[in-house]
Structures are given as structure tokens and as C-alpha cells.
N, C-alpha and C positions, 0 to 999 in steps of 0.2 A: 392821718389818711393812709399812709403807707402800711402802718401796723394793722389797719383794718383790712386792707387788701390781702396782706399775708395771712391774717386769721381766716379770711374767706377761702383762700387757696388751700389752707390746711384742712378746713372743713370739707371742701370738695374731695380732697385726697382721702380723707377719712371715710366719707360716704362711699367713694369708689371702691376702696379696699374692703369695706364692710359688705357692699353689694356683691363684689366678686367672691368674697368668702362664702356668702350665703348661697350664691349660684353654684359654686363648687361643692358646697355641702349638700345641696339638693341633688346634684348629679351623682355624687358619691353615694347618697342614700338609696339611689335607684339602680346602681350597677354593682357588680361583684368586686372582690378584692383586687383581682388583676386589673380591672378597669380603673379602679381608684389609684393603684400604683402607677398606671399609665398616665393618668392625669397629673399626678405629682411629678412624674419624670419629664413631662412636656417642656417646662421652662429650661431644664438642664439640657435637654436635647437641642432646643433652639439655640442656647448659648454655645453648645459644642459646634453646631453647624456654622454659626457665625464665626467662631474661632478658626475652624479648619478652612472655610471658604476664603478667609482673609489670607491664609498661608497654607495651601493644600498639602505641603510636605508633612504637616502635623498629622494629617489623616493617615499618611503612610507609616509614620512612627506608631500610630495607634494600632495599625494592622500588626506591626512587629510585636508590640506589647501583648496584644490579644493572642497571638500565636503561642505564647508561652503558657497562658492560663486557660484558654478555652476548653481544651480536651479534658483537663483535670476537673473543671467546674461541673462537668456532667455528673460527677459523683454526688454533688450537693443539690442537684435540682433536675427535674425532668425537662426543663427549658432547653431548646435546641441551641446550646452554646456553640456547637460546631459551625452553625450557619452565621455566627457573629463575624467570623472572618470574611465571609462573603459580603455581609452588609457593609463592613468598613472598607472593603476593597471597592465596592460600588460607590460609596461616598467619596473615596479618594479619586476614583475615575471621573466622577461628575465634577468634583472640585478642580481637578486638573484641566478638564475641558472648559470649565467656566472661566478659568484664569490662566490661559496658555502663555508660555514664555516664548518669545520670538526666537526662531532658529533652533529650538530644542528638538523638534520632530526629526530634523536631519540626523540627529545622533542615533536614531533608531535603525539606521542603515548600517548594520554590523553583523558579523558572522554568528554571534550568540543569538541574536533575535531571529535571524533567518533559520538557524538550526532548530530552535524551539518552535518556530512557526510551522515548519514542515511536520514535526511530530504532532503539534496541535491539530493541524489540518487532517492528519490521518485519524486521530481520535474522533474528530467530528464525522469523518467518513464511516467510522465504526457504528454509527447510528443504524445504518442499513444492513449491518451484519445479519445474515439469515439465521444464525445460531443464537442471537441475542434473545433473551426471554422477557426483558423489561426495559422500557424507556426510562422509568424512574430510577432503576439501578444505574443506567448510563449517566443520568443527570447527577446523581449524588457522587458517583465514583470519579467521573471525568474531572471534577474540580481539582482533586489532589493529583490526578494522573497527568493533567496537562494545563488546565485553565489557570491555576494559581501560578504556575511557572511563567506563562505568557504575560499575565497581568503584572506580576511582581517585577520582572525585569524591565518591562516597558515603563511602569510608573516610577521605578527607581531612577531610570535614565532621564525621565522627564522632570522629576521633582528635586533631586539632590544635585546641587549645582556647584559645590566646592568641597575642599578637603575637610572643612569644619563639619559639614554634614556627614561625611564619611566616618569621621571620628565619633560623631554622635551615635551613629548606627552601631559601631563597635562597642561603645560604652554602654548603650542600652542592652546589647546582647550579653556583655559580661555581667552587668548588674542583675539582670533577670536570671542568669545562670547561677550566680552566687546565691540569690534567694532560693532557687531550686535546690542547691546543694545544702544550704542551711536547713531547709524543710526536710530534706532527706536525712540529715543528721538527727533531726527531731524524731523522725519515724523510727530510726534505728535504735536510738538510745532511750527515748521516752515513750515510744509506741505510736501506733496509728490512731487517728481520731475515729469517731463513730461512723461517719460517712465512708471513710476509707475501709473500715472493718466490714461494713455492709457490702462494699464492692468486692472485697476479698471473699467474703462468705458466699457471694452470688456465683462464684466459680473461678475467680482470678487466683484464688489460693493455690490452684493446681500448678500454676507456673510461677507464682511469686512467693511460695513458702516451700523451700526445698530443704529436706533434712532438718526441719525445724528452724531454718534460718530465713529471715525476710530478705527478699530481693527488693532493695529500695527503689521506689518509683516516683517519689516526691509528688508534685502536682502535675506531672506529665501523664500521658495516656497509659503508659506501662513502663516496666523496668527496662525493656529493650530500647525504647525511645530515650529514656532518661540516660542510660549508659552511653549510648552513641552520642547524644547531645553533650554530655560531660567530656567525652573523649574529643569531641569537636572543639569545644571552647578551651580545653586544655592545650590542644595544638596551637590555637590562635595565640593564647597568652605566652606560650613557650617561644614561638617565633617572634612575637613582638618584643620579648625580653632580650632578644639577640640583635635587635635593630638599633639605629642611632637615636636613642632616647637617654634622658638623664638617669643617673644612677638610682635615684629613688623610684623611678618608674620601672627600671629593670628589676629591682628587688621586689616591687609590688607584683609585677607580672609573674615572676618566678614563684612567689608565694601562692598566687592564685593557681598556677599550674599544678603545684603540689596538692592543693586543696581539691581541685577538679579531678586529679588522678585518683585521690581517695574516693571521691563521689562515684567515679566511673567503676572502681573496683567493687564498691558495696552494692552496685546495681546487679552484680552477678551476670552481666551481659557479656558473654565471651566474644562475640563479634565486634564489640565496641573497641577492643584492643587494636583492631586493624585501622581504625580512624587515625590515631596519632602516629602509628608506625608507618603506614603507607604515606600519609600526609607529610611526615617529616622527611622521608626519603625524597619526595617531590621538592620540598623546600631546599634541601641540600643540592639537588640537581639545578634548581633555578639560580642558586648563588653562583654557579659556574666555577666554584672552588672544588675541583675534583679531588684534591688532597683531603679536604674535610669530608667530602662525600664518601671517600674510601673509608675514612675513620668511622663515619656514621653507619655505613654498611656493616663494618666489623662489629660495632657495638650492638646493632640490631641482631647480627648473627650470633653473638655471644648470648644475648637475652633469649633468642630462639632456642639455642642449644641448651641453656639452663632449664627452660620450660619443657623442652622436648625429650632430652636425654638424661636429666638428673632429677633428684627428689628435693632440690632446694626449695624451701618454703612449703614443704608438704603439710606442715601443721597449720597452715593458714588457709581458711576456706576460700577466700577470694583468689589466692594464687592457684589453688587447685581448680577452681572454675575456669580461669584463664588457660591453665595447662590442658584441660579437657578439650579446648578449642583446637588444639594441635594433634589430637588423637584421631587417626583415621578410622579407628574401630569404635569410636564413641557411638553409643546406641542412638542418640538423637540425630547424629549425622547419617547413620544408616537408614533411619526412617525417612529422612529428607531425600536421600538418594533413591530409595524405593518409590517415593511419591513422584519424583521426577521421571522415573521410568514409566509410571502410569500416565503421566501427562504426555510423554513422548508418543505413546501408543494412541492416546485419545486425539492428539493434535495432528497426527500424521495425515489425516484427511480434512483438516481444518486449517488452512494456511493463514487465515486472518483471525483465528481463535474463536472463543465462545462468546465474545462480546464484552465490552467494558462494563464492569459491575457484576459479572457473572461468577466471580471467584471471591473467596474470603468472606468478610463480614457482610458486605453488601449482597453477595450471592446467597448467604444464609437468610438474609432478611427478605429478599425479593424473589428468589427462586430456590427455596429450601428443598433438599432431597435430591438435587441434581449432582452429577459427578463433580463439576467444578466447585460448587458451593460446599460440598462435603469433604473435599480433598485439600488438606492444608498446603498453601503455597509457600509460606515462611519467607522466602526470598522475594525482594522487589522484582528482580528480573524474571523469576519464575511466574510471578503474578502477571507481569507484562506479557510473557510468553503465553500463558494460559488464556488471557483475555483478548490478545491481539494477534496471536499466532506467530509463526516464524517470520512473517513479513513485518509485523509490528515490532518484534524484538530487534530485528536488524535496523529498522528505522530509528528505534530508541537508542540502540548502541551507537548508531551513526551520529546521533545528536550529541551524545556524551563524548565520543572521540573527537568530533569537530570542535567542541568547546575546549577539550583538553589540549589539542594541538594549537589552535589559534590563541588560547590563553597563554600558553608557553611562549609563543612568538611575541605576543604583546609585552609580556614582562621582560623578556630579553632585550626589547627595544627601549624600555624605560631607563633613562639615564640621568635625568635632571634632579628630581627630588628623591633622595635616597630613603627618606622616611615613608614617602608615598609608595615607593616601590616595595618597601618592607611590608607595609599593610597589605598591598596587593598580593604579595607572595603568600602571606598568611591566609588571606581569603581564598586564593586559588588552591593552595595546599589543602585547605579544609574541604573544598569542593571535591577534590580527588579522593580524600579520605572517606568522605560520606558516600561517594560513588562505590568505593571498594566495600565498605561496610554494608551497603545495601544488598550485597550478595547473600548475606545471612539473615538480614532483617529488612523490613519494609520501611527504612529510615527516610529516604529521600522524598517519599510521598506523604510524610506526616509532619505536622507542626510540633515544635518550632523549627526542626531541622530544614524542612523544605523551604520555609519562608526565608531563613537566613542564608541558605545556599543560593537561591535565585536572586535575592537582593544583592548578595556578594558579587554575582556575575555582572550585574548591572554596574556596580561600583568599580569593578576591575576595568571594564570598558571605559568608564568615565575617567578613571585615573590615568589610563593610557592616553586618552585624548588631552587631558590637562598637561601631562608630561610632554606630549608632542608639541602642544602649543607653547610651552615654556622653552623647549629646545629651539623652536622656530624664532621665538623672541630673542633668545640669546644669540642666535646666528645673525639676525638682522642688526643687533647692537654691535657685533664684531665687525660687520661690513661697514657700518657707519663710522 
């Protein structure tokens, strides 16, 4: 009897699967390839949504992973991979709201969030800028200019609830960066693939093939972003190696630092050098060991002197590229300075700029032929100045300075968990390094640097709160 029932159930399942297969086959026969692929993807999408709604922080880590690969994937397809970050951020937000953690929203009351909120509010105000040519340009550009910042810091604070989550963030960052460095090695020694060659041939060769040498870009948007990102993760690994970790981890972090330094060098990105240099100075200051700080300043001074006043390493192309960053007569620098003079004249009568999305690539796409669209901004801060005027530039700088000052105070007050403090110092130093490097490149507004920087800020605030809670617990135990 039981075997008969089992047989009947199996038959029902078989008929159901066959019927479903026939239905899907009929639908697939009447739609295009994209529709068919969409049907095939539906079950996986459903499983992913169930997975992240069960634990929303998984969606946030998806955003982190996506940030490393999305821009590079554009070379392989016409699909709008850049919008994938927006999609996953939206999923993360919905999942976080669907499964809120009690008391977490109170953590959003902090100087970092307030500073970014003021800047975000101003960018929204820019919609009514009378100089703006296109709402679509504002929509596409404001994501990297402000909205990602706001979303990332809020979601990080809401969803990561312990040191283990903080370490997972750092490990994902290092892992994806190592993959990027390995892919860069492949490009340099084995050559680029077909899609990458087509990207170079379409015009990128002008900035990525200099004197017959490839500026490595890996699977990032360009060599500038790749170099700055490698300098960023180099700094993180170097600082972590100096912290209270086991010897094997110290050696591992140091080895990774050397590898990432090589990757930074082969990118040929001169401004990337300022990420580890400025960031490490900040780290030495945060240690409050002014003797070591003095030694560090002396070492940096010697390196600066070797690059600036000697010919050491003149036979090495990468060293020569870094040396040119310190040359005030460098032709590239002179062109940038000339462009800034043009912007100064144009913006003199435009205190709130020409509108977000009016400059750079978005300007060329939505308002081609205009002054802002056709004049290279190069620097992140020049871009902010061009699009939001002197008013927007000061608000943006105010945000950065507020974060820098309050972050320093927070780390100075962390005393309980030395490892947690070391990670926080690494993340904060990285933020400052990227802020400095953004003077020469639009680093902070691009993935993955922008994503890891603003997630880092959320984690620094959380680490400060965790440490403060631990200090209070210790005090209560002593009183008892």
C-alpha cells in the first residue's frame, strides 16, 4: 500500500516537472534570448532574495563584491552593469527595513551621518540649479556624488553588529583586491584579452599606453582607479601588520603590502602614491607615539628627496612615473592648472556651479558641446567645484573635515580592544589617503574605492561604540 502511494507521488512529480518544462519551452520559443535567460535566472533570483532577506547583511556584502567588478564588466557587455550597484543597494535597504534590529536606528545619530546628510541635501537642492541642462544627468551623477555615500554608511551601521562582521568586510576587500592585482599581473605579462583590447582601441589607449608601456587597469574602470585602490589596500595591510596579531598574520599582511605596492606601481598612476604616504602619516599621528611619527616623517622626507632631487631608479619606468608627480613643470600638471583657471573664470558668476552631471563623462553624454562637458576636470574636487560651485565645494570640504576631526577624536578615545583600534586606525587612515589622492583623480566617487571608504566610516563609528560599551562594562565590574 505504502509503495503504491510512493509510486503515485513520484508520477505526480514527474508529470508536474514535465508540464512545467513544456510550459517553459513554449514560452521560450515565443520570446527572445534575453527573455529566455531571464526565465532561467528567475529561480536563482528567488533563492538569492530568500537568502538575503533571512540575513540582510549578506546583501550589503553583495554590494561590496559588486563594487569591485561592475565597472570592469562594462567591457564585456552592453548591459548596464553600473546600475547593478543601485539594484543591490535597493535590495539591501528593503531587506534591512523588512527585518529591523531593535535599537539600531539610534546609532545613526552621529557626526559622520550628519555631515554626509548635509552634503546629500545640498546635492538634492542642485536639481533646481538654473544652469543645469539635464535632470537625467543629475540622476546618474548624483549616485556617486552623494547617494552612495549616504546609503552605504547608513546600511553599514544598521547591518554590521560585531567585530566579526568588521573583519569579514576587511577580508572581502583584501581578497577582491588580490584578485585584481593577479589579473593586473596577467595583463602585464601575458597581455590583455579581446574585450580589453577593444576597450583600448576605442580610445583608452591614449591614456593607458604610454611610450609603448601598458598602464595596468585590471578589471577596474581605468588605471587611475586601479592604482589608487592598490595604494589604499596596501596601506590597510601595512597598518594591520603593525597591530597586535599573530606572527603568521603579520608576515601575511606584509607580503600582501609588497604585492599591492607592485600593483600600484605598474598602474602608472602618479597620484596613487599619495594614498599610502598621507595615510601612513595619519596612522603615525593616531598612534600618539611622536617619536615614531618623527622617524616616519624623516623616512617620507628621504623618499621625497630621492624622487625629487636625485636620479635614483631613473632606469625604472614606474619610478620615473612617480617622480614626474613631484615635478611642478610636468606638462600634464600645467594643463590641469590651465583648466582650473578656465573654471575659475566660468564659475565666478555661478556660485552653485553648472549643475550635477554637467561635467565629465555625464556632461559629454547629456550636454555635449558645453564648456563644462568639454573641459576636463581630472580632480574630484575640481569636478565638485565645477558642478556645485564655490558653495558646494565648501560644503563638501566641510563634510570631509568634519569626518576627519571627529574620526580622530573617536580613535583617540578607543582604549579597550587594541586590535579593534588598529583596524579602525587602518580604515580611517585609508579614508584620509583617498581624500588626498582625490585631488589628482576622481577616486572617492568611483567604485570600489567609494564603497569601501564609506563602509569604513560606518565601521569606525561602530567600533567606537563597541569600545565605549566595553569600557563602561569594565568600569561597572570594577565598581562591583
